[in-house]
N, C-alpha and C positions, 0 to 999 in steps of 0.2 A: 606053667612059664610061658605061656605067649603073651599073659596080665603084666609082664615086666618088663614086655618089649613093645607093645602093642602106642603105648605113649616114646620111647627112647625110639623108634624108627621114625616116626611124623617128625618129631624138630629135631633130628639125629639129619635125614631125607631134606626135610625143609635147610637149613641153616646149610649143608652142601651144597645147596642148587644158590642158595643165596651168597655165600663166598664162587662161586664158579660166574654169576651174573657177576660182582662187586670186580674180579677181578677181570673180566671182562670187558665193564664197564671202563673200567680205573685205563685199562691201556688202551683209548680214547680220548683219554684225558692229559695221560703221562706217559711218559717214557718208557718209564722202571714202576709197572703198576704193586711191582712182588711187595713193600715198605708197606705202602697202603694196605695192599690188603689184609696184608700182617696187622697195621694194629685192629679194620677192622673186625678180623678176628676176635682178637681179644675185647673184642666187646661180642658181638656173636655168640662165643662159645658160653659164655655163662650165661645167656638169656637163655641159649637154648639147653642147660643142661638144667637152669634152674626153673624154664616152665616144664619141659618132660619130667621130671621130680613133683615138680605139684602137681604137674594133669596127674603122674603115677597115686600121689601120696591119694588126691580129693575124688577121684573119678574112678579107678579102678581096685583102689585098697580100701574103700573103707572112712581113708580119713586117717589112716594110721600107717607109720613109714619105721622102719628100721634103717639102722646103718648101713647092712647087708641090701635091704632091698633098695635105699638111694644110692648106692655106690653103684649093685649089678644097670638100673635104668640110667645112674649119667656113664659109665662107660660103655654102652651099648651106644650111646647118645653121640658124644663126641667121637669116638671112634669110627661109626658111622658120619659123622661130616666130616670127619680128618682126611678120611678113605677117597668121600665123597669130589671132595676140595679136593686134593691131589690130583684122583683124577682127571674132574674135569680140565684142570691148569694143564697139566700132560696132555690132556688131546687138544687144550686152543693151541700152544706152543708147539705141536708139533705139524696144527694143520696153518701156522702163520709163523714161519720162519724167522724172515724179519724181525717180528715183533719180541723173539726171544734174543736172536745178535744186537736187538737194541740192547733187550737187558742185560746182558751180558758185557757188552759195551761198555756201558755205564759201572755195576758192579767195579770190570776192571780201572776205570777210569777213577773212581772211588779209590782203590786199594792204590794205585801210583800214586795220588793226592794226599795220600796219607804215608808214603814209602818212609821218612825219615822216622815220625812216630815209631812205624811197625816195625822199626830198623832195630830201632835204639831201642828197647823195649823185647823185643823177640830175635831179634838179630835177623843176619841177613839168610841166611839159611831159609829161615821159617816163611821170611817177605816171599822167597824164591820160589819154596816150597808151593806157597796158599798163590800167586801166579799161575805157573802151573797147572794146577788143580782149578784156578778159573778159566782158563785157555783150553781145559779139556770138560767144561761142566758141558751139561748136557740137558733138551727141555727136562728131561726125568727126575734131573737132581734140582731143579727149580720145581718141581712138584712135589715133588718127594722132603723140600724145607718147608715148605709152608703145609702141609701136611701133619707133619712134626711139630709145627711151630703151634697147632690147632688141639692137638693132641694131649702134651705135653703139661699145657693150663686145667685143659679141662680135667686134669687130674686131680687138682689142686683144686680145681672149684667144685667140684662133686666129691670130695669130703668136706670143706664146709658151708653147702649146701646141704648134705646129706644131714651134720651134724647140726644144720638151723631147723630142719622140717622133722627132725627123728622125733616121731609121737607113735610108740609103743602101747596095746591095750591093760588094761591093768586086771 
């Protein structure tokens, strides 16, 4: 069982650490690093999943890979990446409340700037609920959003990469 997880742990942990470093670095360059960090995650997640599945197939499984093995390795990789990213961002935001307030204000500005479009499409009640939720937002909400947006695409990429790399012994 550990052969499934060796490559997944390595690349999942590396991806999670890179995501935390990305968020922290972007916080010095932009007032709201969340959107760019999500974009970075859309590149990072498929690369981490690809590398972990490829490494598992080539070095731990004698060049063979079943779909379920690829999905298992991919699952551990993207889940670990997402969890580490969420925890790291949460710690950063807890240690830097001014960064969190800046992110919150930025998101409120975007919401208020799009008020007319949102009200016309979804109604005043929906806009008010969204505004209330943004006002009650916590650092954990920002971190959880980032982690989830690394896990959800990870599942999709694991399916595709597992199918591409699938090679069963005859």
